[in-house]
Each structure stands twice: as C-alpha cells, then as structure tokens.
C-alpha positions in Angstrom: 239.7 -100.7 155.0 239.7 -97.5 156.4 237.0 -96.7 159.4 237.9 -93.0 160.6 236.5 -92.0 163.9 238.5 -89.2 166.0 240.6 -90.8 168.1 239.6 -90.1 171.9 241.2 -90.6 175.1 241.5 -94.4 175.8 238.7 -96.0 178.7 240.8 -98.3 181.4 239.2 -102.6 180.9 238.9 -105.1 183.9 238.2 -108.0 183.3 236.5 -110.7 185.9 238.2 -113.4 187.6 235.6 -115.9 186.4 235.9 -118.7 184.5 235.0 -117.1 181.8 236.5 -113.6 181.3 234.2 -110.4 181.0 235.1 -107.1 181.3 233.3 -104.9 183.5 231.3 -102.0 182.9 233.0 -99.4 181.1 232.3 -96.0 179.7 233.4 -94.5 176.6 233.1 -91.0 175.1 231.4 -91.3 172.1 231.4 -87.9 169.3 228.1 -87.7 168.2 226.5 -89.5 171.3 228.3 -88.1 174.6 228.9 -90.4 176.7 228.3 -93.8 176.7 227.9 -97.6 178.7 229.2 -100.9 177.6 228.3 -103.4 179.9 227.8 -107.4 179.3 224.6 -108.5 181.0 225.9 -112.3 181.8 223.5 -115.2 181.3 220.6 -113.4 180.4 218.4 -116.2 179.3 221.6 -118.3 179.1 222.7 -116.4 176.3 225.1 -113.5 177.2 224.3 -109.8 175.9 227.1 -106.5 175.5 224.7 -103.8 175.9 225.3 -99.9 175.5 223.7 -97.5 176.6 222.9 -93.5 177.0 224.2 -92.0 179.5 220.7 -91.4 181.0 220.3 -95.4 181.1 218.4 -95.6 177.7 219.5 -98.8 175.4 220.7 -97.7 171.9 221.9 -100.5 170.8 223.3 -104.6 171.7 224.7 -108.1 171.0 223.7 -111.4 172.0 225.8 -114.5 171.8 227.1 -117.6 173.6 230.8 -118.8 174.5 231.7 -121.8 175.0 235.3 -122.6 176.2 235.3 -126.3 175.4 235.2 -126.1 171.3 236.5 -123.0 172.0 233.7 -120.7 169.9 231.8 -117.6 170.4 228.6 -118.0 168.6 227.0 -114.3 167.4 222.8 -114.7 167.2 221.6 -111.7 167.4 223.3 -107.7 166.5 220.6 -104.9 167.4 221.2 -100.9 166.2 218.3 -98.4 166.9 216.9 -97.8 163.9 217.7 -94.1 164.0 221.4 -94.4 164.8 222.2 -96.8 162.1 223.6 -94.5 159.9 224.2 -91.1 162.8 227.6 -91.9 162.2 227.9 -92.8 166.3 230.1 -96.9 164.9 228.0 -98.7 167.5 227.5 -101.7 165.5 231.3 -101.5 165.1 231.6 -101.1 168.9 229.8 -104.3 169.5 232.1 -106.0 167.3 235.1 -104.8 168.4 233.7 -105.8 172.0 233.0 -109.1 171.1 236.6 -109.5 169.6 238.1 -108.5 172.6 235.8 -111.9 174.8 236.7 -113.5 171.7 240.6 -113.1 172.7 240.3 -112.6 176.8 238.9 -116.5 176.2 240.9 -117.8 173.6 238.6 -118.9 171.4 238.9 -119.8 167.6 236.6 -118.2 166.0 233.0 -116.0 165.8 230.5 -117.9 163.8 226.9 -116.0 162.8 224.5 -116.1 160.2 223.8 -112.9 159.0 221.0 -111.4 157.1 221.3 -110.4 154.0 221.8 -106.9 154.3 223.9 -107.3 157.4 226.7 -109.3 155.0 228.3 -106.3 154.0 229.0 -104.5 157.3 230.0 -108.0 158.7 233.1 -108.3 156.3 233.9 -105.1 156.8 235.2 -106.2 160.0 236.6 -109.1 158.5 234.0 -112.1 158.6 233.8 -113.9 155.7 231.3 -116.4 154.0 231.4 -120.2 155.5 228.4 -121.5 153.8 226.6 -124.9 154.8 223.1 -124.8 153.9 221.9 -125.7 149.9 220.0 -122.9 150.2 222.4 -120.1 150.8 224.8 -121.1 148.2 222.5 -121.5 145.5 221.1 -118.1 146.2 224.4 -116.6 146.5 225.4 -117.8 142.9 221.8 -117.4 141.3 222.7 -113.5 142.4 226.5 -113.5 141.0 224.8 -115.0 137.5 223.0 -112.1 137.4 225.1 -110.0 137.6 225.4 -107.4 134.3 228.4 -105.2 135.0 231.4 -106.2 132.8 233.2 -106.1 135.5 231.7 -109.2 136.9 232.6 -111.1 134.1 235.3 -113.8 135.7 233.3 -113.8 138.9 229.8 -114.6 137.1 231.4 -117.5 135.1 232.7 -119.1 137.7 229.4 -118.9 139.2 228.1 -120.5 135.9 230.4 -123.1 136.0 229.6 -124.6 139.7 226.1 -123.8 139.0 226.6 -126.9 136.2 228.9 -129.0 138.2 225.9 -128.9 141.2 223.3 -129.7 138.7 225.6 -132.4 137.3 226.1 -133.6 140.6 222.9 -133.6 142.1 222.4 -137.2 143.0 225.7 -137.4 145.1 226.1 -135.3 148.9 229.5 -135.7 149.4 229.8 -132.9 146.5 226.8 -131.1 147.2 229.0 -130.5 150.8 232.2 -129.4 148.8 230.2 -127.5 146.1 229.1 -125.2 149.7 232.8 -124.6 150.1 233.4 -123.5 146.5 230.6 -121.1 146.4 231.7 -120.0 150.3 234.8 -118.9 148.0 232.9 -117.0 145.8 231.0 -115.5 148.0 234.1 -114.4 149.4 235.8 -112.7 146.0 232.3 -111.2 145.0 232.6 -109.5 148.9 235.9 -108.4 148.6 235.0 -106.8 144.8 231.8 -105.0 146.6 234.5 -103.9 149.8 236.5 -102.0 147.0 234.4 -100.6 144.5 230.5 -100.5 146.1 227.6 -101.9 145.1 227.2 -99.0 142.2 223.7 -98.9 142.9 223.0 -102.6 143.3 219.8 -102.3 146.3 220.3 -106.2 146.9 223.6 -106.8 146.6 222.4 -110.3 148.6 219.3 -112.1 147.7 219.7 -114.2 151.0 221.1 -114.4 154.5 224.5 -116.5 154.6 226.9 -117.9 157.6 230.0 -116.6 158.4 233.0 -116.9 160.2 236.0 -114.7 161.8 238.7 -116.8 162.9 241.4 -115.7 165.7 244.0 -116.7 162.9 242.7 -113.7 160.9 242.4 -111.1 163.5 245.9 -111.4 164.8 247.1 -110.9 161.2 245.3 -108.1 160.7 245.7 -106.6 164.1 246.7 -103.4 163.7 243.9 -102.5 161.8 241.5 -103.3 164.9 244.3 -102.0 167.3 243.5 -98.8 165.6 239.6 -98.6 165.8 239.9 -99.5 169.6 242.3 -96.6 169.7 239.6 -94.4 167.5 237.3 -95.2 169.7 239.6 -95.0 173.1 238.8 -98.3 173.8 242.1 -99.9 176.3 242.6 -102.8 174.4 245.4 -104.0 172.2 246.2 -107.5 170.2 
C-alpha cells in the first residue's frame, strides 16, 4: 500500500513511568490543518482516549480503547473523526491508528481487536486489520454479500461462498462446525478485502452489508514494520518499530 503524505520534521515522543505506558502530549505539523496536538485522556470513564486537537483547542478526532496488561490485549471501541475532515486529506484517522499501535508496542501487547461498522472495514484493512468473525450474523451477512457479486473476476470467490453456505446449511445442528465456519468466513473475507484494496470497489456503494470483528496482531505489525515506519516518518512522529 502507498499512503502518501508529505515528509515533515519529526516530533520527539516521551513516555510516562506508570505501569501502563502512555505517551506524553506532543504536537504535529499537519499539512492540511497546521499545528495539531495529540494527547491521551487516561481512565476517562474506565476507558482511555487518544485525542487530536487543533491549536485553538478544538476537538478534531478521538479513539476510545482499553489496554489489558494481563491478557495483552487492546480493545478499540470507537474511533471518530469530525465529519467535515474525513475526506480533507488531513489523515487524522491514520494518525489515531498509528498512535494506538505505539501504545500496543510500548506496552508489549499482542493485538488490537475491534468491531468495525460496515463502512469502516476497508479503512481498518488498509492498516493491517483482518476479519476475525465470531458471530453467525457477521458470518452469514458476509457470505450473502460475496454470493451476490456479479463481476466475473469474483467468480472463484463467489463459488467458495456458495460452497460455504451449503456446508453451513448441512451442518446446522452441529455448533462446533458452525463456529469453524466463522473461521472459514474470516479467511474468505480476508481474500475479498485484499481484492477490494487492490482493485477498488468498482462502483459498488455497499461492499459490505454488515460490520465485523477485526484484529491486528503485533506479529503482523512487525512483519510489515517498513510500511508503518514510513507512515510515522511521513507524519513526523519520532517512533520506529
């Protein structure tokens, strides 16, 4: 993936000495918005929140999450960028994701997991998240969408979805098999998403009918560290994997 932003001077990052490591507030020079401030509101109603603020103190974007040291897991609950900035080129969502990865790595956690709404699946996928479907509703809606694809290039994927739907129906009385079919649907979804990232939605206004559970693992981050490091450098964030 090639997510280009202008290269700017890096901002030094300092960290707290607390049991859970949090970065101290820092500023970035955003090519679209000028100076912005990145901070963490710790333990806000039992959650932590990364905030992006304008120089004047206006809230521009935030990401709400919990970090668990015992289970080595970050649970990401809600990411929001002000609507008028979503297509502005300021890449605030990207900055939120990069800073959450910083927290993951600094606290030696294993993964970030989240539930993505249907319209955000492609966004999260751009930064390495993959489907980890747990519910039968998520699974069935994804299969339904893939089965409905009309473009000939999706025929092999569509056939896999047809076969999986058939197996789900045949094994409707076997819970263990039904759970395994969620794993199979996740792999099918990953293949579908990879195609979307490579070729675009090709005019499909609803590439997903339903949201889904997704995960990004530390192992995948490290395997693709050059990709992430380039983004840190381009945003002027002094952090390297």
